[in-house]
N, CA, C and O atoms as CSV, one atom per row, in Angstrom:
chain,resi,resn,atom,element,x,y,z
A,1,MET,N,N,174.183,90.751,62.551
A,1,MET,CA,C,173.207,90.321,61.262
A,1,MET,C,C,172.971,91.660,60.857
A,1,MET,O,O,172.783,92.606,61.622
A,2,MET,N,N,172.992,91.702,59.369
A,2,MET,CA,C,172.877,93.051,58.812
A,2,MET,C,C,171.256,93.081,58.602
A,2,MET,O,O,170.527,92.092,58.527
A,3,ASP,N,N,170.864,94.465,58.526
A,3,ASP,CA,C,169.481,95.028,58.330
A,3,ASP,C,C,169.187,95.206,56.924
A,3,ASP,O,O,169.850,96.080,56.366
A,4,PRO,N,N,168.261,94.512,56.158
A,4,PRO,CA,C,168.364,94.309,54.969
A,4,PRO,C,C,167.595,95.568,54.586
A,4,PRO,O,O,167.340,95.540,53.382
A,5,THR,N,N,167.136,96.662,55.192
A,5,THR,CA,C,166.622,98.025,54.798
A,5,THR,C,C,167.746,98.911,54.683
A,5,THR,O,O,167.668,99.862,53.906
A,6,THR,N,N,168.922,98.687,55.453
A,6,THR,CA,C,169.878,99.481,55.317
A,6,THR,C,C,171.189,99.254,54.021
A,6,THR,O,O,171.756,100.209,53.489
A,7,ASP,N,N,171.365,98.363,53.824
A,7,ASP,CA,C,172.090,97.745,52.831
A,7,ASP,C,C,171.584,97.132,51.608
A,7,ASP,O,O,170.898,96.114,51.707
A,8,ALA,N,N,171.861,97.671,50.386
A,8,ALA,CA,C,171.260,97.071,49.255
A,8,ALA,C,C,172.455,96.267,48.615
A,8,ALA,O,O,173.637,96.607,48.604
A,9,ALA,N,N,171.863,95.068,48.056
A,9,ALA,CA,C,172.867,94.071,47.264
A,9,ALA,C,C,173.439,95.177,46.293
A,9,ALA,O,O,172.922,96.272,46.070
A,10,PRO,N,N,174.615,94.673,45.755
A,10,PRO,CA,C,175.269,95.604,44.645
A,10,PRO,C,C,174.475,95.036,43.281
A,10,PRO,O,O,174.523,95.779,42.300
A,11,ALA,N,N,173.824,93.905,43.164
A,11,ALA,CA,C,173.271,93.872,42.111
A,11,ALA,C,C,171.787,94.741,41.860
A,11,ALA,O,O,171.252,95.036,40.791
A,12,GLN,N,N,171.395,94.996,43.112
A,12,GLN,CA,C,169.987,95.929,43.175
A,12,GLN,C,C,170.099,97.431,43.070
A,12,GLN,O,O,169.126,98.183,43.019
A,13,GLN,N,N,171.491,97.847,43.040
A,13,GLN,CA,C,171.713,99.129,42.942
A,13,GLN,C,C,171.327,99.883,41.516
A,13,GLN,O,O,171.543,99.227,40.497
A,14,ALA,N,N,170.984,100.707,41.425
A,14,ALA,CA,C,170.628,101.362,40.106
A,14,ALA,C,C,172.061,101.965,39.614
A,14,ALA,O,O,173.009,102.508,40.181
A,15,LYS,N,N,171.686,101.535,38.042
A,15,LYS,CA,C,172.915,102.114,37.188
A,15,LYS,C,C,173.214,103.465,37.192
A,15,LYS,O,O,172.212,104.175,37.284
A,16,PRO,N,N,174.357,104.094,37.118
A,16,PRO,CA,C,174.182,105.185,37.051
A,16,PRO,C,C,173.830,105.904,35.779
A,16,PRO,O,O,174.389,105.447,34.782
A,17,ARG,N,N,172.992,106.973,35.583
A,17,ARG,CA,C,172.394,107.493,34.280
A,17,ARG,C,C,173.632,108.470,33.603
A,17,ARG,O,O,174.336,109.237,34.261
A,18,PRO,N,N,173.688,108.325,32.643
A,18,PRO,CA,C,174.719,108.921,31.898
A,18,PRO,C,C,174.284,110.685,31.875
A,18,PRO,O,O,173.106,111.039,31.830
A,19,GLN,N,N,175.298,111.547,31.909
A,19,GLN,CA,C,175.036,113.020,32.101
A,19,GLN,C,C,174.707,113.548,30.625
A,19,GLN,O,O,175.537,113.240,29.769
A,20,TYR,N,N,173.796,114.170,30.291
A,20,TYR,CA,C,173.585,114.558,28.854
A,20,TYR,C,C,174.014,116.039,28.943
A,20,TYR,O,O,174.495,116.477,29.989
A,21,SER,N,N,173.840,116.825,27.830
A,21,SER,CA,C,174.238,118.106,27.609
A,21,SER,C,C,172.702,118.600,27.902
A,21,SER,O,O,171.684,117.910,27.855
A,22,LEU,N,N,172.825,119.981,28.215
A,22,LEU,CA,C,171.561,120.733,28.639
A,22,LEU,C,C,170.428,120.429,27.578
A,22,LEU,O,O,169.359,119.836,27.722
A,23,MET,N,N,171.005,121.025,26.456
A,23,MET,CA,C,169.811,120.751,25.531
A,23,MET,C,C,169.377,119.252,25.246
A,23,MET,O,O,168.196,119.018,24.990
A,24,ARG,N,N,170.162,118.402,25.282
A,24,ARG,CA,C,169.702,116.775,25.193
A,24,ARG,C,C,168.531,116.733,26.170
A,24,ARG,O,O,167.383,116.449,25.831
A,25,ARG,N,N,168.971,117.086,27.592
A,25,ARG,CA,C,167.954,116.866,28.815
A,25,ARG,C,C,166.436,117.461,28.458
A,25,ARG,O,O,165.379,116.924,28.789
A,26,ILE,N,N,166.577,118.645,27.737
A,26,ILE,CA,C,165.466,119.451,27.541
A,26,ILE,C,C,164.596,118.645,26.296
A,26,ILE,O,O,163.419,118.317,26.447
A,27,LEU,N,N,165.365,118.386,25.059
A,27,LEU,CA,C,164.699,117.984,24.002
A,27,LEU,C,C,164.397,116.586,24.037
A,27,LEU,O,O,163.348,116.169,23.547
A,28,PHE,N,N,165.344,115.731,24.650
A,28,PHE,CA,C,164.889,114.205,24.400
A,28,PHE,C,C,165.780,113.606,25.592
A,28,PHE,O,O,166.913,113.225,25.298
A,29,PRO,N,N,165.312,113.490,27.007
A,29,PRO,CA,C,165.875,113.351,27.989
A,29,PRO,C,C,165.915,111.447,28.436
A,29,PRO,O,O,166.071,110.908,29.532
A,30,PHE,N,N,165.742,110.961,27.314
A,30,PHE,CA,C,165.838,109.279,27.542
A,30,PHE,C,C,166.961,108.592,26.741
A,30,PHE,O,O,167.475,109.014,25.706
A,31,SER,N,N,167.250,107.453,27.409
A,31,SER,CA,C,168.490,106.849,26.604
A,31,SER,C,C,168.316,106.402,25.268
A,31,SER,O,O,169.212,106.293,24.431
A,32,GLY,N,N,167.154,106.158,25.122
A,32,GLY,CA,C,166.983,105.466,23.531
A,32,GLY,C,C,167.022,103.959,23.441
A,32,GLY,O,O,166.718,103.377,22.399
A,33,GLU,N,N,167.396,103.335,24.533
A,33,GLU,CA,C,167.621,101.981,24.451
A,33,GLU,C,C,166.126,101.222,24.634
A,33,GLU,O,O,166.013,100.122,24.094
A,34,GLU,N,N,165.310,101.608,25.160
A,34,GLU,CA,C,163.732,101.414,25.388
A,34,GLU,C,C,162.908,102.095,24.732
A,34,GLU,O,O,163.025,103.320,24.723
A,35,PRO,N,N,161.893,101.466,24.038
A,35,PRO,CA,C,160.569,102.384,23.626
A,35,PRO,C,C,160.220,103.113,24.401
A,35,PRO,O,O,160.328,102.663,25.542
A,36,LEU,N,N,159.637,104.555,24.306
A,36,LEU,CA,C,159.156,105.470,25.028
A,36,LEU,C,C,157.776,105.011,25.138
A,36,LEU,O,O,157.224,104.542,24.142
A,37,SER,N,N,157.082,105.114,26.410
A,37,SER,CA,C,155.833,105.124,26.418
A,37,SER,C,C,155.059,106.319,25.932
A,37,SER,O,O,155.668,107.323,25.562
A,38,ALA,N,N,153.498,106.248,25.911
A,38,ALA,CA,C,152.927,107.243,25.258
A,38,ALA,C,C,152.872,108.474,26.137
A,38,ALA,O,O,152.757,109.539,25.529
A,39,ARG,N,N,152.925,108.515,27.275
A,39,ARG,CA,C,153.202,109.536,28.340
A,39,ARG,C,C,154.729,110.347,28.154
A,39,ARG,O,O,154.912,111.565,28.151
A,40,GLU,N,N,155.749,109.253,28.002
A,40,GLU,CA,C,157.070,110.045,27.551
A,40,GLU,C,C,157.113,110.656,26.421
A,40,GLU,O,O,157.735,111.714,26.319
A,41,GLY,N,N,156.509,110.141,25.453
A,41,GLY,CA,C,156.498,110.666,24.053
A,41,GLY,C,C,155.658,111.826,24.038
A,41,GLY,O,O,155.984,112.759,23.303
A,42,LEU,N,N,154.546,111.914,24.792
A,42,LEU,CA,C,153.699,113.377,25.009
A,42,LEU,C,C,154.501,114.333,25.739
A,42,LEU,O,O,154.222,115.530,25.663
A,43,ARG,N,N,155.422,113.942,26.406
A,43,ARG,CA,C,156.527,114.876,27.472
A,43,ARG,C,C,157.370,115.452,26.237
A,43,ARG,O,O,157.446,116.668,26.062
A,44,VAL,N,N,158.053,114.458,25.316
A,44,VAL,CA,C,158.972,115.122,24.580
A,44,VAL,C,C,158.002,116.047,23.790
A,44,VAL,O,O,158.064,117.263,23.967
A,45,ILE,N,N,157.146,115.526,22.960
A,45,ILE,CA,C,156.518,116.382,22.076
A,45,ILE,C,C,156.047,117.964,22.595
A,45,ILE,O,O,156.292,119.046,22.060
A,46,ILE,N,N,155.206,117.631,23.960
A,46,ILE,CA,C,155.104,119.179,24.518
A,46,ILE,C,C,156.408,120.202,24.907
A,46,ILE,O,O,156.362,121.432,24.895
A,47,GLY,N,N,157.405,119.485,25.203
A,47,GLY,CA,C,158.636,119.841,25.544
A,47,GLY,C,C,159.195,120.776,24.088
A,47,GLY,O,O,159.639,121.924,24.114
A,48,TRP,N,N,159.073,120.173,23.252
A,48,TRP,CA,C,159.706,120.709,21.761
A,48,TRP,C,C,158.748,121.811,21.576
A,48,TRP,O,O,159.287,122.885,21.306
A,49,ILE,N,N,157.335,121.820,21.661
A,49,ILE,CA,C,156.549,122.864,21.426
A,49,ILE,C,C,156.785,124.138,22.309
A,49,ILE,O,O,156.892,125.292,21.894
A,50,LEU,N,N,156.851,123.651,23.770
A,50,LEU,CA,C,157.352,124.675,24.605
A,50,LEU,C,C,158.360,125.457,24.497
A,50,LEU,O,O,158.361,126.641,24.833
A,51,LEU,N,N,159.305,124.833,24.012
A,51,LEU,CA,C,160.795,125.307,24.071
A,51,LEU,C,C,160.864,126.181,22.730
A,51,LEU,O,O,161.498,127.224,22.891
A,52,PHE,N,N,160.429,126.016,21.638
A,52,PHE,CA,C,160.368,126.642,20.209
A,52,PHE,C,C,159.294,127.475,20.021
A,52,PHE,O,O,159.447,128.333,19.151
A,53,LEU,N,N,158.169,127.448,20.652
A,53,LEU,CA,C,157.069,128.628,20.082
A,53,LEU,C,C,157.202,129.661,20.640
A,53,LEU,O,O,156.586,130.590,20.118
A,54,PRO,N,N,157.875,129.930,21.674
A,54,PRO,CA,C,157.871,131.224,22.334
A,54,PRO,C,C,158.902,132.268,21.523
A,54,PRO,O,O,158.859,133.498,21.516
A,55,GLY,N,N,159.816,131.401,20.860
A,55,GLY,CA,C,160.514,132.146,19.784
A,55,GLY,C,C,159.961,132.807,18.724
A,55,GLY,O,O,160.190,133.975,18.413
A,56,ILE,N,N,159.044,131.845,18.033
A,56,ILE,CA,C,158.254,132.242,16.973
A,56,ILE,C,C,157.349,133.215,17.118
A,56,ILE,O,O,157.144,134.091,16.277
A,57,VAL,N,N,156.649,133.077,18.417
A,57,VAL,CA,C,155.723,134.328,18.674
A,57,VAL,C,C,156.467,135.462,19.025
A,57,VAL,O,O,156.042,136.400,18.351
A,58,VAL,N,N,157.312,135.794,19.709
A,58,VAL,CA,C,158.413,137.007,19.741
A,58,VAL,C,C,158.680,137.475,18.412
A,58,VAL,O,O,158.301,138.605,18.105
A,59,LEU,N,N,159.397,136.617,17.426
A,59,LEU,CA,C,159.746,136.945,16.153
A,59,LEU,C,C,158.456,137.563,15.280
A,59,LEU,O,O,158.589,138.489,14.480
A,60,THR,N,N,157.539,137.080,15.490
A,60,THR,CA,C,156.347,137.520,14.745
A,60,THR,C,C,155.618,138.791,15.193
A,60,THR,O,O,154.810,139.458,14.547
A,61,LEU,N,N,156.123,139.003,16.560
A,61,LEU,CA,C,155.302,140.394,17.115
A,61,LEU,C,C,156.500,141.218,16.664
A,61,LEU,O,O,156.109,142.176,15.997
A,62,LEU,N,N,157.638,141.184,16.777
A,62,LEU,CA,C,158.551,142.027,16.181
A,62,LEU,C,C,158.448,142.523,14.775
A,62,LEU,O,O,158.446,143.710,14.446
A,63,VAL,N,N,158.360,141.468,13.964
A,63,VAL,CA,C,157.981,141.746,12.844
A,63,VAL,C,C,156.447,142.783,12.471
A,63,VAL,O,O,156.265,143.840,11.866
A,64,ALA,N,N,155.731,141.995,13.061
A,64,ALA,CA,C,154.656,142.724,13.186
A,64,ALA,C,C,154.561,144.358,13.605
A,64,ALA,O,O,153.952,145.189,12.931
A,65,PHE,N,N,155.180,144.604,14.671
A,65,PHE,CA,C,155.451,145.546,15.116
A,65,PHE,C,C,156.324,146.913,14.001
A,65,PHE,O,O,156.058,148.087,13.742
A,66,ALA,N,N,157.322,146.049,13.639
A,66,ALA,CA,C,158.019,146.790,12.352
A,66,ALA,C,C,157.472,147.378,11.326
A,66,ALA,O,O,157.662,148.520,10.906
A,67,THR,N,N,156.610,146.343,10.838
A,67,THR,CA,C,155.894,146.724,9.514
A,67,THR,C,C,154.618,147.861,10.006
A,67,THR,O,O,154.056,148.560,9.163
A,68,GLY,N,N,154.341,147.910,11.174
A,68,GLY,CA,C,153.112,148.779,11.363
A,68,GLY,C,C,151.794,147.968,11.106
A,68,GLY,O,O,150.843,148.518,10.550
A,69,ALA,N,N,151.749,146.900,11.436
A,69,ALA,CA,C,150.494,146.196,11.119
A,69,ALA,C,C,149.508,146.705,11.929
A,69,ALA,O,O,149.717,147.103,13.075
A,70,SER,N,N,148.350,146.707,11.330
A,70,SER,CA,C,147.111,147.083,12.267
A,70,SER,C,C,147.042,145.816,13.839
A,70,SER,O,O,147.773,144.857,14.083
A,71,LEU,N,N,146.196,146.215,14.392
A,71,LEU,CA,C,146.160,145.453,15.541
A,71,LEU,C,C,145.372,144.016,15.243
A,71,LEU,O,O,145.750,142.945,15.720
A,72,GLN,N,N,144.252,144.167,14.405
A,72,GLN,CA,C,143.633,142.889,14.066
A,72,GLN,C,C,144.199,141.930,13.209
A,72,GLN,O,O,144.103,140.705,13.280
A,73,HIS,N,N,144.973,142.819,12.158
A,73,HIS,CA,C,146.129,141.846,11.136
A,73,HIS,C,C,147.240,141.408,12.220
A,73,HIS,O,O,147.602,140.236,12.118
A,74,MET,N,N,147.772,142.093,13.138
A,74,MET,CA,C,148.785,141.515,13.994
A,74,MET,C,C,148.264,140.265,14.791
A,74,MET,O,O,148.906,139.215,14.773
A,75,LEU,N,N,147.194,140.382,15.426
A,75,LEU,CA,C,146.547,139.182,16.091
A,75,LEU,C,C,145.947,137.930,15.058
A,75,LEU,O,O,145.782,136.754,15.383
A,76,LEU,N,N,145.747,138.389,14.072
A,76,LEU,CA,C,145.646,137.213,13.105
A,76,LEU,C,C,146.807,136.556,12.594
A,76,LEU,O,O,146.730,135.341,12.412
A,77,ILE,N,N,147.873,137.157,12.333
A,77,ILE,CA,C,149.110,136.633,11.991
A,77,ILE,C,C,149.641,135.885,13.151
A,77,ILE,O,O,150.134,134.769,12.981
A,78,LEU,N,N,149.567,136.467,14.395
A,78,LEU,CA,C,150.179,135.712,15.645
A,78,LEU,C,C,149.245,134.555,15.860
A,78,LEU,O,O,149.771,133.474,16.128
A,79,LEU,N,N,148.083,134.614,15.791
A,79,LEU,CA,C,147.240,133.391,15.992
A,79,LEU,C,C,147.692,132.181,14.970
A,79,LEU,O,O,147.953,131.024,15.300
A,80,LEU,N,N,147.716,132.691,13.767
A,80,LEU,CA,C,148.284,131.690,12.400
A,80,LEU,C,C,149.807,131.018,13.151
A,80,LEU,O,O,150.039,129.814,13.038
A,81,MET,N,N,150.583,131.766,13.758
A,81,MET,CA,C,152.009,131.521,14.019
A,81,MET,C,C,151.947,130.674,14.992
A,81,MET,O,O,152.794,129.782,15.027
A,82,ILE,N,N,150.987,130.749,15.954
A,82,ILE,CA,C,150.864,130.015,17.206
A,82,ILE,C,C,150.430,128.550,16.574
A,82,ILE,O,O,151.112,127.568,16.870
A,83,VAL,N,N,149.393,128.427,15.781
A,83,VAL,CA,C,149.045,127.128,15.279
A,83,VAL,C,C,149.899,126.611,14.531
A,83,VAL,O,O,150.189,125.442,14.786
A,84,PHE,N,N,150.578,127.275,13.383
A,84,PHE,CA,C,151.645,126.762,12.728
A,84,PHE,C,C,152.744,126.247,13.663
A,84,PHE,O,O,153.257,125.161,13.390
A,85,GLY,N,N,153.063,126.780,14.508
A,85,GLY,CA,C,154.300,126.465,15.681
A,85,GLY,C,C,153.644,125.100,16.226
A,85,GLY,O,O,154.192,124.087,15.792
A,86,ILE,N,N,152.689,124.925,17.000
A,86,ILE,CA,C,152.250,123.926,17.468
A,86,ILE,C,C,152.259,122.707,16.539
A,86,ILE,O,O,152.680,121.625,16.948
A,87,VAL,N,N,151.795,122.872,15.286
A,87,VAL,CA,C,151.447,121.817,14.405
A,87,VAL,C,C,152.949,121.464,13.878
A,87,VAL,O,O,153.135,120.265,13.666
A,88,MET,N,N,153.865,122.199,13.678
A,88,MET,CA,C,155.131,122.178,13.008
A,88,MET,C,C,156.095,121.425,14.318
A,88,MET,O,O,156.545,120.280,14.276
A,89,PHE,N,N,156.204,122.090,15.088
A,89,PHE,CA,C,157.161,121.465,16.214
A,89,PHE,C,C,156.387,120.299,16.858
A,89,PHE,O,O,157.150,119.442,17.304
A,90,GLY,N,N,155.060,120.032,17.028
A,90,GLY,CA,C,154.413,118.652,17.432
A,90,GLY,C,C,154.804,117.466,16.685
A,90,GLY,O,O,155.168,116.408,17.198
A,91,LEU,N,N,154.674,117.786,15.051
A,91,LEU,CA,C,154.936,116.994,14.327
A,91,LEU,C,C,156.627,116.659,14.256
A,91,LEU,O,O,156.918,115.523,13.883
A,92,MET,N,N,157.576,117.451,14.545
A,92,MET,CA,C,158.817,117.245,14.586
A,92,MET,C,C,158.922,116.294,15.983
A,92,MET,O,O,159.331,115.148,15.796
A,93,GLY,N,N,158.637,116.623,17.154
A,93,GLY,CA,C,158.450,116.029,18.278
A,93,GLY,C,C,158.102,114.456,18.200
A,93,GLY,O,O,158.731,113.555,18.753
A,94,TRP,N,N,156.841,114.317,17.305
A,94,TRP,CA,C,156.416,113.121,17.056
A,94,TRP,C,C,157.328,112.337,16.276
A,94,TRP,O,O,157.406,111.127,16.485
A,95,ILE,N,N,157.940,112.829,15.508
A,95,ILE,CA,C,159.122,112.165,14.329
A,95,ILE,C,C,160.014,111.630,15.340
A,95,ILE,O,O,160.269,110.443,15.543
A,96,ALA,N,N,160.413,112.548,15.888
A,96,ALA,CA,C,161.980,112.106,16.873
A,96,ALA,C,C,161.332,110.936,17.875
A,96,ALA,O,O,162.126,110.039,18.160
A,97,VAL,N,N,160.078,110.834,18.410
A,97,VAL,CA,C,159.658,109.893,19.178
A,97,VAL,C,C,159.680,108.530,18.477
A,97,VAL,O,O,160.196,107.536,18.988
A,98,SER,N,N,159.061,108.544,17.221
A,98,SER,CA,C,158.495,107.497,16.615
A,98,SER,C,C,159.989,106.806,16.168
A,98,SER,O,O,160.241,105.605,16.268
A,99,LEU,N,N,160.937,107.870,15.639
A,99,LEU,CA,C,162.148,107.361,15.195
A,99,LEU,C,C,162.964,106.817,16.477
A,99,LEU,O,O,163.621,105.823,16.164
A,100,SER,N,N,163.063,107.066,17.395
A,100,SER,CA,C,163.637,106.762,18.649
A,100,SER,C,C,163.101,105.467,19.189
A,100,SER,O,O,163.869,104.634,19.670
A,101,ASN,N,N,161.634,105.251,19.116
A,101,ASN,CA,C,161.074,103.893,19.326
A,101,ASN,C,C,161.438,103.040,18.328
A,101,ASN,O,O,161.919,101.974,18.711
A,102,ARG,N,N,161.347,103.202,17.224
A,102,ARG,CA,C,161.785,102.221,16.093
A,102,ARG,C,C,163.364,101.702,16.443
A,102,ARG,O,O,163.688,100.520,16.563
A,103,ALA,N,N,164.235,102.828,16.572
A,103,ALA,CA,C,165.472,102.045,16.816
A,103,ALA,C,C,165.706,101.648,18.091
A,103,ALA,O,O,166.782,101.078,18.271
A,104,ALA,N,N,164.838,101.825,19.225
A,104,ALA,CA,C,164.825,100.936,20.456
A,104,ALA,C,C,164.337,99.533,20.083
A,104,ALA,O,O,164.955,98.496,20.322
A,105,ARG,N,N,163.305,99.616,19.546
A,105,ARG,CA,C,162.866,98.104,19.056
A,105,ARG,C,C,163.819,97.440,18.413
A,105,ARG,O,O,164.066,96.303,18.814
A,106,LEU,N,N,164.453,97.897,17.456
A,106,LEU,CA,C,165.621,97.304,16.663
A,106,LEU,C,C,166.836,96.743,17.804
A,106,LEU,O,O,167.286,95.598,17.866
A,107,PHE,N,N,167.181,97.843,18.612
A,107,PHE,CA,C,167.995,97.413,19.483
A,107,PHE,C,C,167.957,96.194,20.138
A,107,PHE,O,O,168.857,95.353,20.111
A,108,GLN,N,N,166.559,96.083,20.920
A,108,GLN,CA,C,166.273,94.994,21.762
A,108,GLN,C,C,166.147,93.979,21.106
A,108,GLN,O,O,166.412,92.930,21.694
A,109,ALA,N,N,165.714,93.903,19.703
A,109,ALA,CA,C,165.640,92.690,18.876
A,109,ALA,C,C,167.030,92.250,18.524
A,109,ALA,O,O,167.327,91.061,18.403
A,110,HIS,N,N,167.850,93.214,18.367
A,110,HIS,CA,C,169.558,92.600,18.074
A,110,HIS,C,C,169.942,92.105,19.335
A,110,HIS,O,O,170.499,91.008,19.369
A,111,ARG,N,N,169.715,92.798,20.499
A,111,ARG,CA,C,170.095,92.175,21.809
A,111,ARG,C,C,169.420,90.863,21.994
A,111,ARG,O,O,169.971,89.911,22.546
A,112,ALA,N,N,168.453,90.844,21.613
A,112,ALA,CA,C,167.819,89.338,21.958
A,112,ALA,C,C,168.265,88.353,21.102
A,112,ALA,O,O,168.345,87.193,21.506
A,113,THR,N,N,168.561,88.650,19.991
A,113,THR,CA,C,169.222,87.507,19.176
A,113,THR,C,C,170.582,87.162,19.648
A,113,THR,O,O,171.103,86.047,19.690
A,114,LYS,N,N,171.126,88.449,20.040
A,114,LYS,CA,C,172.518,88.190,20.401
A,114,LYS,C,C,172.741,87.189,21.627
A,114,LYS,O,O,173.656,86.382,21.785
A,115,VAL,N,N,171.595,87.482,22.487
A,115,VAL,CA,C,171.416,86.568,23.512
A,115,VAL,C,C,170.997,85.077,23.382
A,115,VAL,O,O,171.282,84.210,24.208
A,116,GLU,N,N,170.323,84.899,22.308
A,116,GLU,CA,C,170.037,83.596,21.829
A,116,GLU,C,C,171.116,82.882,21.058
A,116,GLU,O,O,171.433,81.723,21.326
A,117,THR,N,N,171.593,83.481,20.243
A,117,THR,CA,C,172.936,82.818,19.923
A,117,THR,C,C,173.954,82.336,20.900
A,117,THR,O,O,174.494,81.230,20.898
A,118,ALA,N,N,174.129,83.260,21.686
A,118,ALA,CA,C,175.112,82.774,22.985
A,118,ALA,C,C,174.610,81.664,23.704
A,118,ALA,O,O,175.422,80.827,24.098
A,119,ARG,N,N,173.235,81.497,23.973
A,119,ARG,CA,C,172.817,80.504,24.403
A,119,ARG,C,C,173.056,79.317,23.848
A,119,ARG,O,O,173.410,78.376,24.557
A,120,ARG,N,N,172.882,79.174,22.369
A,120,ARG,CA,C,172.915,77.994,21.534
A,120,ARG,C,C,174.532,77.608,21.575
A,120,ARG,O,O,174.857,76.459,21.277
A,121,ARG,N,N,175.279,78.332,21.853
A,121,ARG,CA,C,176.548,78.032,21.591
A,121,ARG,C,C,177.281,77.188,23.039
A,121,ARG,O,O,178.342,76.563,23.064
A,122,ARG,N,N,176.328,77.426,24.141
A,122,ARG,CA,C,176.933,76.963,25.207
A,122,ARG,C,C,176.558,75.415,25.164
A,122,ARG,O,O,176.970,74.656,26.041
């Protein structure tokens, strides 16, 4: 007699996840076949902000030092760039999540109609 805890039936085994490129795994680590939950969407948005914002901060600091701006002026510009970067890349991430969710819903609707027509033909 087989122990049910040691062997799983082939139907219960998880499908292998596709291997995406490093950038794809960082920017959008989901397949797109199912709509993202609010938590997953927030993860994508925060990931976009954290990936792109440091580059904007470094470039802003380099330009501020190169132009010889005063410390107050430099801090003001840096603060504006941080807020601008958070808003810009947050919106871009939100748009990516929204479009992915819309495409996933369309994909599910198409799959459901395909299954329904297959049932009707039987």
